[in-house]
C-alpha positions as CSV (number, residue, x, y, z in Angstrom):
1,X,-15.5,-14.2,22.4
2,X,-18.3,-11.6,22.4
3,X,-18.2,-8.4,20.3
4,X,-17.5,-6.3,23.4
5,X,-14.5,-8.5,24.5
6,X,-12.6,-8.3,21.2
7,X,-10.7,-5.1,22.0
8,X,-11.6,-4.8,25.7
9,X,-8.0,-4.8,26.8
10,X,-6.3,-3.4,23.7
11,X,-3.8,-0.6,24.0
12,X,-2.1,1.5,21.5
13,X,1.4,0.1,21.2
14,X,3.0,2.7,19.0
15,X,2.4,5.1,16.1
16,X,4.4,4.9,12.9
17,X,5.8,8.1,11.4
18,X,6.8,8.0,7.8
19,X,9.9,10.1,7.1
20,X,12.4,10.5,4.3
21,X,15.5,10.2,6.5
22,X,15.1,8.0,9.6
23,X,18.5,8.9,10.9
24,X,17.9,12.6,10.8
25,X,14.5,12.2,12.4
26,X,15.8,9.9,15.0
27,X,18.6,12.3,15.9
28,X,16.0,15.1,16.3
29,X,13.9,13.0,18.7
30,X,17.0,12.1,20.7
31,X,18.5,15.5,21.0
32,X,15.4,17.7,21.2
33,X,13.0,15.5,23.1
34,X,15.4,13.2,25.0
35,X,14.0,10.0,23.5
36,X,16.0,6.8,23.4
37,X,16.3,4.1,20.7
38,X,14.7,0.8,21.6
39,X,15.8,-0.9,18.3
40,X,16.8,-0.2,14.7
41,X,16.6,-2.4,11.6
42,X,16.3,-2.3,7.8
43,X,13.5,-4.1,5.9
44,X,12.1,-3.8,2.4
45,X,14.6,-1.1,1.5
46,X,13.5,1.2,4.4
47,X,15.1,2.0,7.7
48,X,13.2,1.6,10.9
49,X,13.8,3.1,14.4
50,X,11.7,2.4,17.4
51,X,11.9,5.2,19.9
52,X,10.7,5.7,23.5
53,X,10.8,8.4,26.1
54,X,14.0,8.4,28.2
55,X,12.3,6.9,31.3
56,X,10.3,4.3,29.5
57,X,11.1,0.9,27.9
58,X,8.0,0.9,25.8
59,X,8.5,2.2,22.2
60,X,5.9,4.7,21.2
61,X,7.2,6.0,17.9
62,X,8.3,3.9,15.0
63,X,10.2,5.9,12.4
64,X,10.1,4.5,8.9
65,X,12.6,6.1,6.6
66,X,13.0,6.0,2.9
67,X,12.0,7.7,-0.3
68,X,8.6,9.4,-0.1
69,X,6.1,9.7,-2.9
70,X,4.3,12.9,-1.8
71,X,4.7,15.7,0.7
72,X,2.1,17.3,2.9
73,X,0.8,20.8,2.2
74,X,2.1,23.7,4.1
75,X,-0.5,25.6,6.2
76,X,-0.8,29.2,7.1
77,X,-1.9,28.3,10.7
78,X,-2.3,25.2,12.8
79,X,-6.1,25.2,12.8
80,X,-6.1,25.1,9.0
81,X,-4.3,21.7,9.2
82,X,-7.3,20.2,11.1
83,X,-9.2,20.2,7.9
84,X,-7.1,17.4,6.4
85,X,-8.3,13.8,6.8
86,X,-6.2,11.2,8.5
87,X,-3.8,11.2,11.4
88,X,-2.9,14.7,12.5
89,X,-0.5,14.6,15.4
90,X,1.3,12.7,18.1
91,X,0.4,13.7,21.7
92,X,3.0,13.4,24.5
93,X,1.6,13.8,28.1
94,X,4.0,15.7,30.3
95,X,3.8,17.0,33.9
96,X,4.5,20.7,33.2
97,X,3.8,22.0,29.7
98,X,5.2,25.5,30.4
99,X,8.5,24.1,31.7
100,X,8.8,21.7,28.7
101,X,8.1,24.4,26.2
102,X,10.6,26.8,27.9
103,X,13.3,24.1,27.6
104,X,12.3,23.3,24.0
105,X,12.7,27.0,23.1
106,X,16.3,26.8,24.3
107,X,16.8,23.7,22.1
108,X,15.5,25.7,19.0
109,X,12.4,23.5,18.6
110,X,9.6,25.1,16.4
111,X,6.7,26.1,18.6
112,X,3.5,25.9,16.5
113,X,1.0,26.8,19.2
114,X,2.3,28.2,22.4
115,X,1.1,27.1,25.8
116,X,-2.7,27.5,26.1
117,X,-5.4,26.6,28.5
118,X,-7.2,23.3,27.9
119,X,-10.8,23.5,26.7
120,X,-13.4,23.4,29.5
121,X,-14.5,19.9,30.2
122,X,-11.6,18.3,28.2
123,X,-9.6,17.2,31.3
124,X,-6.6,19.1,30.0
125,X,-5.0,21.8,32.1
126,X,-2.7,23.1,29.4
127,X,-1.4,22.2,26.0
128,X,1.0,23.3,23.3
129,X,2.0,22.1,19.8
130,X,5.5,21.8,18.4
131,X,6.8,20.5,15.1
132,X,9.9,18.6,14.0
133,X,12.0,20.0,11.1
134,X,9.7,18.1,8.6
135,X,6.5,19.7,10.0
136,X,5.2,16.6,11.8
137,X,3.1,18.0,14.6
138,X,3.5,16.9,18.2
139,X,1.1,18.0,21.0
140,X,2.3,18.4,24.5
141,X,-0.5,17.9,27.0
142,X,-0.7,18.5,30.8
143,X,-3.8,16.9,32.4
144,X,-6.0,18.9,34.7
145,X,-5.1,18.8,38.3
146,X,-8.2,16.8,39.2
147,X,-7.4,14.1,36.7
148,X,-6.3,10.6,37.8
149,X,-4.2,10.1,34.7
150,X,-1.1,12.2,35.5
151,X,2.3,11.2,34.4
152,X,4.3,9.8,37.3
153,X,7.9,10.6,38.0
């Protein structure tokens, strides 16, 4: 196998989100974002929940619940948080960011950055950022109309 072939067909399977309370976080994803549970189990003294969007059978978020050793700093604004190293946010591609954000407001979801135009040349039409009750950041992204990567359905 050549160096270029090693990850030629790799795909991101899921992201893991470390939380103190897997059940509370799972309930938030199910009630606020309409996710479904793919599977749940306990291992090594921690609770695990694999979640996927309602119309998908592919888990994208793995919640790992149990005692935490540290908490993340609170930020005055979302741009300040970009100065921290490591993973920053989960991004969910949606068909209509404005419609999704409008519905999430009715569900009392924290809007961190309201709907905004995508940066020129980014391939993004619109975006917004929300947060769960534990300040984990989730980006909502709508691809530009001329992009071939739109969500179907």
